[in-house]
C-alpha positions in Angstrom: 5.2 19.0 6.9 2.3 16.9 8.0 4.4 13.7 7.1 7.0 14.7 9.9 4.6 13.4 12.5 5.0 9.8 11.1 8.7 10.0 10.7 11.0 8.6 13.3 13.1 11.7 14.7 16.8 11.5 13.2 18.4 11.5 16.7 16.5 8.1 17.5 16.7 6.4 14.3 19.0 3.5 13.5 20.0 3.6 10.0 19.9 0.1 8.6 21.2 -0.8 5.1 18.6 -2.1 2.9 20.3 -5.4 2.3 20.7 -6.3 6.0 16.9 -5.8 6.6 16.1 -7.5 3.3 18.3 -10.5 4.5 16.6 -10.6 8.0 13.0 -10.5 6.6 13.6 -13.2 4.1 15.2 -15.3 6.9 12.3 -15.0 9.2 9.7 -15.6 6.3 11.6 -18.9 5.6 11.5 -19.9 9.2 7.6 -19.6 9.4 7.3 -22.0 6.3 7.6 -19.8 3.1 9.7 -21.0 0.3 12.8 -19.2 -0.6 11.4 -17.5 -3.7 8.1 -16.4 -1.8 10.4 -15.0 1.1 12.4 -13.0 -1.4 9.3 -11.6 -3.0 7.6 -10.8 0.4 10.7 -8.8 1.6 10.8 -7.0 -1.8 7.4 -5.7 -1.3 7.9 -4.6 2.1 11.5 -2.9 1.3 10.0 -1.2 -1.5 7.7 0.8 0.9 10.6 1.4 3.4 13.0 2.7 0.6 10.3 5.1 -0.7 9.4 6.5 2.7 6.0 4.6 2.8 6.8 3.7 6.4 3.1 2.9 7.2 3.3 -0.2 4.9 7.0 -1.3 5.4 8.5 -3.8 7.9 7.9 -1.8 11.2 4.2 -1.7 10.9 3.2 -4.7 8.8 5.6 -7.5 9.9 4.4 -7.8 13.4 0.8 -8.1 12.1 1.9 -10.8 9.5 3.6 -12.7 12.1 0.5 -12.8 14.4 -1.6 -14.0 11.4 1.0 -16.8 10.6 0.9 -18.0 14.1 -3.1 -18.0 14.2 -3.2 -19.8 11.0 -4.8 -16.8 9.2 -2.1 -17.0 6.3 -1.2 -19.9 4.3 2.6 -19.9 4.0 2.6 -22.3 0.9 -0.7 -21.2 -0.9 -1.6 -22.6 -4.4 -3.5 -19.8 -6.2 -5.7 -21.0 -8.9 -7.6 -19.2 -11.8 -11.3 -19.9 -11.1 -12.7 -17.7 -14.1 -11.0 -16.4 -17.3 -11.6 -14.6 -20.6 -9.0 -13.2 -23.1 -8.3 -9.9 -21.2 -9.4 -10.9 -17.6 -9.3 -13.3 -14.8 -10.2 -14.1 -11.4 -7.9 -15.9 -9.1 -8.6 -17.7 -5.7 -5.5 -16.7 -3.8 -5.8 -19.8 -1.1 -5.1 -17.3 1.7 -1.8 -16.5 0.6 0.2 -13.5 1.9 -0.6 -10.7 -0.6 3.1 -9.4 -0.5 3.8 -12.6 -2.6 0.6 -13.4 -4.5 -0.4 -9.8 -5.2 2.6 -9.3 -7.5 1.6 -12.5 -9.4 -1.9 -11.1 -9.9 -0.4 -8.0 -11.3 1.9 -10.0 -13.6 -1.0 -11.9 -15.1 -2.7 -8.5 -15.8 0.5 -7.5 -17.6 0.6 -10.7 -19.6 -3.1 -10.1 -20.5 -2.4 -6.7 -21.6 0.6 -8.0 -23.8 -2.0 -9.8 -25.6 -5.1 -7.7 -25.7 -3.8 -4.1 -25.0 -5.6 -4.2 -21.5 -5.6 -6.7 -18.7 -7.8 -6.9 -15.6 -7.2 -9.4 -12.7 -9.3 -9.9 -9.6 -7.9 -11.8 -6.7 -10.1 -13.1 -3.9 -9.5 -15.2 -0.7 -6.4 -13.1 -0.3 -4.4 -11.4 2.6 -2.9 -8.0 2.9 -0.6 -7.2 0.0 1.4 -4.2 1.4 1.7 -0.8 -0.5 -0.7 -0.7 -3.3 1.9 1.3 -5.3 4.4 -1.6 -5.4 2.0 -3.6 -7.5 1.0 -0.9 -9.8 4.6 0.2 -10.4 5.4 -3.3 -11.8 3.7 -2.3 -14.9 6.0 0.6 -15.8 8.9 -1.6 -16.8 6.7 -3.2 -19.3 5.8 -0.1 -21.1 2.3 0.0 -19.4 0.2 2.0 -17.0 -0.6 0.1 -13.7 -3.5 0.3 -11.4 -3.8 -1.6 -8.1 -6.7 -1.5 -5.6 -7.5 -3.4 -2.6 -10.0 -4.1 0.1 -8.7 -3.6 3.5 -9.2 -2.6 7.1 -13.0 -2.2 8.0 -12.1 1.0 9.9 -14.1 3.8 8.0 -17.6 5.3 8.7 -19.8 6.2 5.8 -20.6 10.0 5.4 -23.1 10.6 8.3 -22.5 7.2 9.5 -21.8 5.9 13.1 -20.0 2.7 12.6 -17.4 1.5 10.2 -18.7 -0.1 6.9 -16.1 0.5 4.4 -12.4 -0.3 4.2 -9.4 1.9 3.9 -9.5 0.6 0.3 -6.5 2.4 -1.3 -6.0 3.2 -5.1 -2.6 3.3 -6.7 -1.7 4.3 -10.3 1.7 4.2 -11.7 2.8 5.8 -14.9 6.4 6.1 -16.3 7.7 9.7 -16.8 10.6 9.4 -19.0 13.4 11.7 -17.9 11.0 12.7 -14.9 10.6 10.5 -11.8 7.5 8.1 -12.4 4.0 9.3 -11.5 3.1 7.0 -8.7 -0.1 7.9 -6.8 -1.1 5.7 -3.9 -3.8 6.8 -1.4 -6.3 5.1 0.9 -9.9 6.4 0.6 -9.8 7.2 4.4 -8.4 10.4 5.6 -5.3 9.0 6.0 -3.7 5.5 6.0 -4.7 3.4 9.0 -1.1 2.3 9.8 -0.1 6.2 10.0 -2.5 6.4 13.0 -0.7 3.4 14.4 2.5 5.3 13.9 1.2 8.5 15.5 0.3 6.6 18.6 3.5 5.0 18.9 5.5 8.1 18.6 3.1 10.1 20.8 2.1 12.4 17.8 -1.1 14.3 17.6 -3.4 13.9 14.5 -5.2 16.8 12.7 -8.8 17.7 12.9 -11.0 15.6 10.7 -9.2 12.4 10.5 -10.7 10.2 13.1 -14.0 9.9 14.9 -15.0 8.7 18.5 -16.7 5.5 19.0 -20.1 7.1 18.1 -18.9 8.2 14.7 -18.7 11.9 15.7 -15.8 13.6 14.0 -12.9 14.7 16.3 -12.5 18.4 15.0 -9.5 19.5 16.9 -5.9 18.5 17.0 -5.8 15.5 19.4 -3.7 12.5 20.5 -5.2 9.2 19.2 -7.6 7.7 21.6 -7.6 4.1 22.5 -10.8 3.3 20.4 -11.6 5.4 17.4 -13.0 5.0 13.8 -11.8 6.7 10.6 -13.3 9.2 8.3 -13.4 9.0 4.6 -11.1 11.3 2.5 -12.4 14.7 3.0 -13.3 14.3 6.5 -16.7 15.8 6.7 -19.5 16.3 4.3 -18.5 19.8 3.9 -14.9 18.9 3.2 -15.8 16.3 0.6 -16.0 13.1 2.5 -18.7 11.9 0.2 -16.1 11.6 -2.7 -13.7 9.4 -0.5 -16.8 7.2 0.7 -17.9 6.7 -2.7 -14.4 5.7 -4.2 -14.1 3.4 -1.1 -17.4 1.7 -2.0 -16.1 1.5 -5.8 -13.2 -0.5 -4.5 -15.4 -2.7 -2.7 -17.4 -3.5 -5.7 -14.2 -4.0 -8.1 -12.2 -6.1 -5.6 -14.8 -8.1 -4.0 -18.3 -8.0 -5.4 -17.0 -8.4 -9.0 -14.9 -11.4 -7.8 -18.0 -13.0 -6.4 -17.8 -12.0 -2.6 -20.2 -10.3 -0.3 -19.6 -6.7 0.8 -16.4 -6.2 2.9 -18.4 -5.5 6.0 -19.7 -9.1 5.8 -16.5 -10.8 5.3 -14.2 -12.2 8.2 -11.2 -10.0 9.2 -8.0 -10.7 7.2 -10.0 -11.9 4.1 -9.5 -9.4 1.4 -9.6 -9.1 -2.3 -7.4 -7.2 -4.9 -7.9 -5.8 -8.3 -5.2 -5.1 -10.9 -5.2 -3.2 -14.2 -2.6 -2.9 -16.9 -2.8 -0.7 -19.9 -0.4 -1.4 -22.7 0.5 2.2 -24.0 1.3 1.3 -27.6 -2.2 -0.2 -28.0 -3.7 3.3 -27.2 -1.0 5.7 -28.9 2.5 6.0 -30.0 4.6 5.3 -26.9 7.3 7.9 -27.6 4.7 10.7 -28.0 3.1 9.4 -24.7 6.4 9.8 -22.9 6.9 13.3 -24.3 3.7 14.3 -23.1 4.1 12.6 -19.7 7.6 14.5 -19.3 5.8 17.9 -20.2 3.1 17.1 -17.7 5.3 16.1 -14.8 7.9 18.7 -15.6 5.2 21.4 -15.9 3.9 20.4 -12.5 7.2 20.3 -10.9 8.2 23.7 -12.2 5.0 25.4 -11.1 5.7 28.4 -9.0 5.0 27.7 -5.4 2.5 29.5 -3.3 3.7 31.8 -0.5 5.1 29.9 2.4 6.0 26.6 0.2 9.4 25.8 -1.2 8.2 23.9 -4.3 5.4 21.9 -6.1 5.5 18.1 -5.9 3.4 15.5 -7.7 2.8 12.0 -6.7 5.7 9.7 -6.6 8.5 12.6 -6.7 9.1 12.8 -3.2 9.3 9.1 -2.8 11.7 9.0 -5.6 13.9 11.3 -3.8 13.7 9.4 -0.6 14.5 6.2 -2.2 17.8 7.6 -3.6 18.7 8.8 0.0 17.9 5.6 1.7 19.7 3.5 -0.6 22.8 5.6 0.1 22.7 6.0 3.8 20.2 3.3 5.1 16.6 3.1 6.3 15.7 4.9 9.4 14.0 2.6 11.8 13.0 3.3 15.6 15.4 1.3 17.7 12.4 -0.8 19.0 11.6 -2.1 15.6 15.2 -3.1 15.1 15.1 -5.0 18.4 11.8 -6.5 17.5 13.3 -8.1 14.6 16.4 -9.4 16.5 14.0 -10.9 19.0 11.9 -12.3 16.4 14.6 -14.0 14.6 15.9 -15.5 17.8 12.4 -16.7 18.5 11.8 -18.4 15.2 15.3 -19.6 14.8 16.2 -17.4 11.8 19.3 -15.6 11.2 19.6 -11.6 11.2 22.1 -8.9 10.2 21.2 -6.3 12.7 
């Protein structure tokens, strides 16, 4: 599978119980000035990604970046977000440079509260920082009998179709829908060829990347399997125009509009690095249709997809969120696989900032 190139080989991996990594992350967050409540929320967002196999947005890839931003003063460890504009079903929030792992969930929760009242809620969050896996925020809506949508501007790394320099972000879109007796449908994908952090993982593991994922520094697509060069740009979803890159490019631009421009910001390519915006939507299902009927139809949809006869050479058909659901069950049982260097990084960082760890 393509995902194997981003997975730590089992013979190298150190399996760490979720609660041990959670304790360690919370302890380090508190040591850099976050409140206990915020530290717990930040750890929960990261561990969601690790448990579900979204390793590109878990502790191993994002935590070192956050620590650098804390040290450089780019993240406010004690932000005071405030609503700057509001109507019945919508709001815009100034995030006060808070870590999106913590403040993003609060934006989603406000969208959920709006939807409780109005049937639908939409919240834009500006002056924010990276918020981890988009799926985490969208997933919060499921427990409230709602559909959740979460999008964010992030990582100015993607060249427009036919372009020679990055002008749009990775700009992921996540949608989460409960599935009744089936695993929830949870779609989460950047509008680039692949999540940017997966390229970092590939470089760390010495893995090659497929044709049509990245470009050279002149914007020319690299159309052969290759190691990741020192400098590169990323292509939109679809890779080249013939492969449909205009679709990924168009969706990435839409994210820029809804997250940033709608909240009163200039385009992403004119904003300083690290300054991002998010957009959250919540749909209250019973405002649209009978919720039991909706659940029945979702079970039929997801069960039908799962039971589709596989094509030759493939074992089964998946839908978004099914494999992550299975990985979560496995990792809760036997621990999360981390590269030994990652585990040692957390030991060293804990010692450096005077925090406890359980590694």
